[in-house]
Jmol script that loads the backbone (N, CA, C; Angstrom):
load data "model"
ATOM      1  N   MET A   1     -53.203 184.172-149.084  1.00  0.00           N
ATOM      2  CA  MET A   1     -52.509 182.906-149.227  1.00  0.00           C
ATOM      3  C   MET A   1     -52.840 182.229-150.564  1.00  0.00           C
ATOM      4  N   ILE A   2     -54.137 182.228-150.920  1.00  0.00           N
ATOM      5  CA  ILE A   2     -54.545 181.604-152.180  1.00  0.00           C
ATOM      6  C   ILE A   2     -53.931 182.341-153.367  1.00  0.00           C
ATOM      7  N   ALA A   3     -53.873 183.653-153.285  1.00  0.00           N
ATOM      8  CA  ALA A   3     -53.272 184.434-154.375  1.00  0.00           C
ATOM      9  C   ALA A   3     -51.799 184.079-154.545  1.00  0.00           C
ATOM     10  N   THR A   4     -51.104 183.906-153.442  1.00  0.00           N
ATOM     11  CA  THR A   4     -49.684 183.531-153.500  1.00  0.00           C
ATOM     12  C   THR A   4     -49.516 182.161-154.138  1.00  0.00           C
ATOM     13  N   ILE A   5     -50.370 181.225-153.758  1.00  0.00           N
ATOM     14  CA  ILE A   5     -50.332 179.886-154.355  1.00  0.00           C
ATOM     15  C   ILE A   5     -50.550 179.987-155.866  1.00  0.00           C
ATOM     16  N   GLY A   6     -51.510 180.810-156.269  1.00  0.00           N
ATOM     17  CA  GLY A   6     -51.772 180.998-157.694  1.00  0.00           C
ATOM     18  C   GLY A   6     -50.593 181.595-158.434  1.00  0.00           C
ATOM     19  N   TRP A   7     -49.947 182.586-157.837  1.00  0.00           N
ATOM     20  CA  TRP A   7     -48.780 183.208-158.477  1.00  0.00           C
ATOM     21  C   TRP A   7     -47.617 182.234-158.598  1.00  0.00           C
ATOM     22  N   ILE A   8     -47.389 181.455-157.576  1.00  0.00           N
ATOM     23  CA  ILE A   8     -46.308 180.455-157.636  1.00  0.00           C
ATOM     24  C   ILE A   8     -46.615 179.434-158.726  1.00  0.00           C
ATOM     25  N   GLY A   9     -47.880 179.015-158.810  1.00  0.00           N
ATOM     26  CA  GLY A   9     -48.287 178.089-159.864  1.00  0.00           C
ATOM     27  C   GLY A   9     -48.080 178.675-161.249  1.00  0.00           C
ATOM     28  N   ALA A  10     -48.420 179.957-161.413  1.00  0.00           N
ATOM     29  CA  ALA A  10     -48.238 180.611-162.705  1.00  0.00           C
ATOM     30  C   ALA A  10     -46.763 180.712-163.085  1.00  0.00           C
ATOM     31  N   VAL A  11     -45.926 181.051-162.118  1.00  0.00           N
ATOM     32  CA  VAL A  11     -44.482 181.132-162.380  1.00  0.00           C
ATOM     33  C   VAL A  11     -43.931 179.754-162.760  1.00  0.00           C
ATOM     34  N   ALA A  12     -44.394 178.725-162.071  1.00  0.00           N
ATOM     35  CA  ALA A  12     -43.947 177.359-162.390  1.00  0.00           C
ATOM     36  C   ALA A  12     -44.356 176.983-163.819  1.00  0.00           C
ATOM     37  N   MET A  13     -45.555 177.381-164.223  1.00  0.00           N
ATOM     38  CA  MET A  13     -46.009 177.075-165.586  1.00  0.00           C
ATOM     39  C   MET A  13     -45.194 177.833-166.641  1.00  0.00           C
ATOM     40  N   VAL A  14     -44.844 179.070-166.352  1.00  0.00           N
ATOM     41  CA  VAL A  14     -44.012 179.834-167.287  1.00  0.00           C
ATOM     42  C   VAL A  14     -42.639 179.181-167.408  1.00  0.00           C
ATOM     43  N   ALA A  15     -42.046 178.814-166.281  1.00  0.00           N
ATOM     44  CA  ALA A  15     -40.741 178.145-166.315  1.00  0.00           C
ATOM     45  C   ALA A  15     -40.842 176.817-167.056  1.00  0.00           C
ATOM     46  N   ALA A  16     -41.917 176.093-166.827  1.00  0.00           N
ATOM     47  CA  ALA A  16     -42.107 174.792-167.483  1.00  0.00           C
ATOM     48  C   ALA A  16     -42.168 174.932-168.998  1.00  0.00           C
ATOM     49  N   SER A  17     -42.755 176.018-169.469  1.00  0.00           N
ATOM     50  CA  SER A  17     -42.886 176.184-170.921  1.00  0.00           C
ATOM     51  C   SER A  17     -41.531 176.284-171.616  1.00  0.00           C
ATOM     52  N   PHE A  18     -40.532 176.762-170.908  1.00  0.00           N
ATOM     53  CA  PHE A  18     -39.191 176.860-171.494  1.00  0.00           C
ATOM     54  C   PHE A  18     -38.382 175.584-171.321  1.00  0.00           C
ATOM     55  N   LEU A  19     -38.843 174.689-170.468  1.00  0.00           N
ATOM     56  CA  LEU A  19     -38.093 173.470-170.152  1.00  0.00           C
ATOM     57  C   LEU A  19     -38.851 172.200-170.523  1.00  0.00           C
ATOM     58  N   MET A  20     -39.878 172.305-171.349  1.00  0.00           N
ATOM     59  CA  MET A  20     -40.768 171.188-171.621  1.00  0.00           C
ATOM     60  C   MET A  20     -40.069 169.997-172.270  1.00  0.00           C
ATOM     61  N   THR A  21     -38.945 170.220-172.919  1.00  0.00           N
ATOM     62  CA  THR A  21     -38.264 169.114-173.593  1.00  0.00           C
ATOM     63  C   THR A  21     -37.475 168.237-172.627  1.00  0.00           C
ATOM     64  N   ILE A  22     -37.322 168.682-171.384  1.00  0.00           N
ATOM     65  CA  ILE A  22     -36.616 167.871-170.399  1.00  0.00           C
ATOM     66  C   ILE A  22     -37.580 167.481-169.278  1.00  0.00           C
ATOM     67  N   THR A  23     -37.172 166.530-168.486  1.00  0.00           N
ATOM     68  CA  THR A  23     -38.018 165.998-167.413  1.00  0.00           C
ATOM     69  C   THR A  23     -38.443 167.079-166.433  1.00  0.00           C
ATOM     70  N   LEU A  24     -37.550 167.984-166.095  1.00  0.00           N
ATOM     71  CA  LEU A  24     -37.859 169.047-165.139  1.00  0.00           C
ATOM     72  C   LEU A  24     -39.043 169.891-165.600  1.00  0.00           C
ATOM     73  N   GLY A  25     -39.156 170.126-166.892  1.00  0.00           N
ATOM     74  CA  GLY A  25     -40.266 170.913-167.421  1.00  0.00           C
ATOM     75  C   GLY A  25     -41.610 170.261-167.149  1.00  0.00           C
ATOM     76  N   LYS A  26     -41.682 168.949-167.327  1.00  0.00           N
ATOM     77  CA  LYS A  26     -42.929 168.227-167.071  1.00  0.00           C
ATOM     78  C   LYS A  26     -43.268 168.223-165.577  1.00  0.00           C
ATOM     79  N   ILE A  27     -42.247 168.088-164.746  1.00  0.00           N
ATOM     80  CA  ILE A  27     -42.469 168.111-163.295  1.00  0.00           C
ATOM     81  C   ILE A  27     -42.954 169.496-162.868  1.00  0.00           C
ATOM     82  N   LEU A  28     -42.333 170.542-163.387  1.00  0.00           N
ATOM     83  CA  LEU A  28     -42.771 171.903-163.069  1.00  0.00           C
ATOM     84  C   LEU A  28     -44.203 172.156-163.538  1.00  0.00           C
ATOM     85  N   ALA A  29     -44.551 171.631-164.700  1.00  0.00           N
ATOM     86  CA  ALA A  29     -45.908 171.810-165.213  1.00  0.00           C
ATOM     87  C   ALA A  29     -46.925 171.146-164.286  1.00  0.00           C
ATOM     88  N   ILE A  30     -46.643 169.937-163.854  1.00  0.00           N
ATOM     89  CA  ILE A  30     -47.551 169.235-162.939  1.00  0.00           C
ATOM     90  C   ILE A  30     -47.670 169.999-161.629  1.00  0.00           C
ATOM     91  N   PHE A  31     -46.542 170.448-161.093  1.00  0.00           N
ATOM     92  CA  PHE A  31     -46.532 171.219-159.849  1.00  0.00           C
ATOM     93  C   PHE A  31     -47.336 172.511-159.998  1.00  0.00           C
ATOM     94  N   GLY A  32     -47.082 173.237-161.084  1.00  0.00           N
ATOM     95  CA  GLY A  32     -47.786 174.488-161.324  1.00  0.00           C
ATOM     96  C   GLY A  32     -49.287 174.280-161.479  1.00  0.00           C
ATOM     97  N   LEU A  33     -49.666 173.245-162.198  1.00  0.00           N
ATOM     98  CA  LEU A  33     -51.091 172.968-162.381  1.00  0.00           C
ATOM     99  C   LEU A  33     -51.758 172.565-161.075  1.00  0.00           C
ATOM    100  N   LEU A  34     -51.047 171.828-160.240  1.00  0.00           N
ATOM    101  CA  LEU A  34     -51.610 171.480-158.932  1.00  0.00           C
ATOM    102  C   LEU A  34     -51.895 172.739-158.114  1.00  0.00           C
ATOM    103  N   LEU A  35     -50.952 173.668-158.124  1.00  0.00           N
ATOM    104  CA  LEU A  35     -51.157 174.914-157.385  1.00  0.00           C
ATOM    105  C   LEU A  35     -52.287 175.743-157.985  1.00  0.00           C
ATOM    106  N   LEU A  36     -52.354 175.802-159.306  1.00  0.00           N
ATOM    107  CA  LEU A  36     -53.426 176.554-159.952  1.00  0.00           C
ATOM    108  C   LEU A  36     -54.787 175.894-159.733  1.00  0.00           C
ATOM    109  N   THR A  37     -54.794 174.584-159.578  1.00  0.00           N
ATOM    110  CA  THR A  37     -56.038 173.879-159.286  1.00  0.00           C
ATOM    111  C   THR A  37     -56.544 174.232-157.890  1.00  0.00           C
ATOM    112  N   ILE A  38     -55.627 174.402-156.951  1.00  0.00           N
ATOM    113  CA  ILE A  38     -56.017 174.834-155.600  1.00  0.00           C
ATOM    114  C   ILE A  38     -56.703 176.202-155.676  1.00  0.00           C
ATOM    115  N   GLN A  39     -56.116 177.104-156.442  1.00  0.00           N
ATOM    116  CA  GLN A  39     -56.706 178.431-156.597  1.00  0.00           C
ATOM    117  C   GLN A  39     -58.066 178.350-157.295  1.00  0.00           C
ATOM    118  N   ALA A  40     -58.166 177.537-158.339  1.00  0.00           N
ATOM    119  CA  ALA A  40     -59.427 177.401-159.063  1.00  0.00           C
ATOM    120  C   ALA A  40     -60.503 176.786-158.172  1.00  0.00           C
ATOM    121  N   ARG A  41     -60.118 175.852-157.339  1.00  0.00           N
ATOM    122  CA  ARG A  41     -61.085 175.237-156.415  1.00  0.00           C
ATOM    123  C   ARG A  41     -61.596 176.270-155.418  1.00  0.00           C
ATOM    124  N   HIS A  42     -60.687 177.078-154.908  1.00  0.00           N
ATOM    125  CA  HIS A  42     -61.085 178.133-153.974  1.00  0.00           C
ATOM    126  C   HIS A  42     -62.077 179.097-154.614  1.00  0.00           C
ATOM    127  N   ASN A  43     -61.854 179.408-155.885  1.00  0.00           N
ATOM    128  CA  ASN A  43     -62.714 180.349-156.605  1.00  0.00           C
ATOM    129  C   ASN A  43     -63.906 179.679-157.279  1.00  0.00           C
ATOM    130  N   ARG A  44     -64.040 178.365-157.092  1.00  0.00           N
ATOM    131  CA  ARG A  44     -65.148 177.574-157.664  1.00  0.00           C
ATOM    132  C   ARG A  44     -65.234 177.713-159.180  1.00  0.00           C
ATOM    133  N   GLN A  45     -64.082 177.597-159.832  1.00  0.00           N
ATOM    134  CA  GLN A  45     -64.016 177.677-161.285  1.00  0.00           C
ATOM    135  C   GLN A  45     -63.882 176.258-161.835  1.00  0.00           C
ATOM    136  N   ASN A  46     -65.027 175.587-161.926  1.00  0.00           N
ATOM    137  CA  ASN A  46     -65.037 174.166-162.272  1.00  0.00           C
ATOM    138  C   ASN A  46     -64.467 173.877-163.652  1.00  0.00           C
ATOM    139  N   ASN A  47     -64.641 174.794-164.592  1.00  0.00           N
ATOM    140  CA  ASN A  47     -64.068 174.567-165.917  1.00  0.00           C
ATOM    141  C   ASN A  47     -62.540 174.540-165.858  1.00  0.00           C
ATOM    142  N   LEU A  48     -61.940 175.394-165.054  1.00  0.00           N
ATOM    143  CA  LEU A  48     -60.477 175.397-164.932  1.00  0.00           C
ATOM    144  C   LEU A  48     -59.985 174.190-164.145  1.00  0.00           C
ATOM    145  N   ILE A  49     -60.772 173.738-163.184  1.00  0.00           N
ATOM    146  CA  ILE A  49     -60.408 172.531-162.440  1.00  0.00           C
ATOM    147  C   ILE A  49     -60.349 171.342-163.395  1.00  0.00           C
ATOM    148  N   ALA A  50     -61.366 171.208-164.244  1.00  0.00           N
ATOM    149  CA  ALA A  50     -61.390 170.109-165.215  1.00  0.00           C
ATOM    150  C   ALA A  50     -60.223 170.215-166.195  1.00  0.00           C
ATOM    151  N   LEU A  51     -59.955 171.410-166.674  1.00  0.00           N
ATOM    152  CA  LEU A  51     -58.841 171.623-167.606  1.00  0.00           C
ATOM    153  C   LEU A  51     -57.508 171.285-166.949  1.00  0.00           C
ATOM    154  N   ASN A  52     -57.302 171.754-165.726  1.00  0.00           N
ATOM    155  CA  ASN A  52     -56.048 171.496-165.020  1.00  0.00           C
ATOM    156  C   ASN A  52     -55.859 170.011-164.741  1.00  0.00           C
ATOM    157  N   LEU A  53     -56.921 169.334-164.308  1.00  0.00           N
ATOM    158  CA  LEU A  53     -56.804 167.902-164.025  1.00  0.00           C
ATOM    159  C   LEU A  53     -56.506 167.112-165.297  1.00  0.00           C
ATOM    160  N   SER A  54     -57.133 167.488-166.400  1.00  0.00           N
ATOM    161  CA  SER A  54     -56.838 166.832-167.678  1.00  0.00           C
ATOM    162  C   SER A  54     -55.383 167.058-168.077  1.00  0.00           C
ATOM    163  N   SER A  55     -54.897 168.257-167.878  1.00  0.00           N
ATOM    164  CA  SER A  55     -53.499 168.562-168.207  1.00  0.00           C
ATOM    165  C   SER A  55     -52.535 167.820-167.292  1.00  0.00           C
ATOM    166  N   ILE A  56     -52.867 167.713-166.018  1.00  0.00           N
ATOM    167  CA  ILE A  56     -52.026 166.968-165.078  1.00  0.00           C
ATOM    168  C   ILE A  56     -51.924 165.514-165.524  1.00  0.00           C
ATOM    169  N   ILE A  57     -53.047 164.923-165.932  1.00  0.00           N
ATOM    170  CA  ILE A  57     -53.035 163.537-166.413  1.00  0.00           C
ATOM    171  C   ILE A  57     -52.154 163.423-167.651  1.00  0.00           C
ATOM    172  N   GLY A  58     -52.293 164.368-168.573  1.00  0.00           N
ATOM    173  CA  GLY A  58     -51.480 164.338-169.793  1.00  0.00           C
ATOM    174  C   GLY A  58     -49.996 164.498-169.525  1.00  0.00           C
ATOM    175  N   PHE A  59     -49.630 165.442-168.677  1.00  0.00           N
ATOM    176  CA  PHE A  59     -48.212 165.638-168.352  1.00  0.00           C
ATOM    177  C   PHE A  59     -47.669 164.448-167.558  1.00  0.00           C
ATOM    178  N   SER A  60     -48.480 163.851-166.717  1.00  0.00           N
ATOM    179  CA  SER A  60     -48.049 162.675-165.959  1.00  0.00           C
ATOM    180  C   SER A  60     -47.785 161.506-166.901  1.00  0.00           C
ATOM    181  N   TYR A  61     -48.672 161.333-167.876  1.00  0.00           N
ATOM    182  CA  TYR A  61     -48.471 160.276-168.872  1.00  0.00           C
ATOM    183  C   TYR A  61     -47.191 160.520-169.653  1.00  0.00           C
ATOM    184  N   SER A  62     -46.979 161.758-170.062  1.00  0.00           N
ATOM    185  CA  SER A  62     -45.766 162.117-170.794  1.00  0.00           C
ATOM    186  C   SER A  62     -44.518 161.895-169.951  1.00  0.00           C
ATOM    187  N   LEU A  63     -44.611 162.214-168.669  1.00  0.00           N
ATOM    188  CA  LEU A  63     -43.486 162.024-167.750  1.00  0.00           C
ATOM    189  C   LEU A  63     -43.176 160.536-167.566  1.00  0.00           C
ATOM    190  N   MET A  64     -44.212 159.722-167.473  1.00  0.00           N
ATOM    191  CA  MET A  64     -43.997 158.270-167.321  1.00  0.00           C
ATOM    192  C   MET A  64     -43.320 157.657-168.540  1.00  0.00           C
ATOM    193  N   GLN A  65     -43.554 158.242-169.724  1.00  0.00           N
ATOM    194  CA  GLN A  65     -42.916 157.750-170.941  1.00  0.00           C
ATOM    195  C   GLN A  65     -41.410 157.988-170.914  1.00  0.00           C
ATOM    196  N   VAL A  66     -41.001 159.037-170.209  1.00  0.00           N
ATOM    197  CA  VAL A  66     -39.586 159.411-170.141  1.00  0.00           C
ATOM    198  C   VAL A  66     -38.850 158.609-169.074  1.00  0.00           C
ATOM    199  N   LEU A  67     -39.532 158.354-167.964  1.00  0.00           N
ATOM    200  CA  LEU A  67     -38.877 157.674-166.835  1.00  0.00           C
ATOM    201  C   LEU A  67     -38.775 156.196-167.033  1.00  0.00           C
TER     202      LEU A  67
END
end "model"
wireframe off; spacefill off
backbone 0.3
color backbone group
């Protein structure tokens, strides 16, 4: 189950990279990072958890600027 969550998160991040100039890209990035954070938490990868949370904050800030 965790592996599936990680793969879905990775696919969302790849899709987001092509759509970053529109709102959907930022939403996909946040969604993908949330899923990847679940996987990182399961694997106790604290450095990736910190990186993902920082990125979520950054993408959320960027998204708020658009809305």
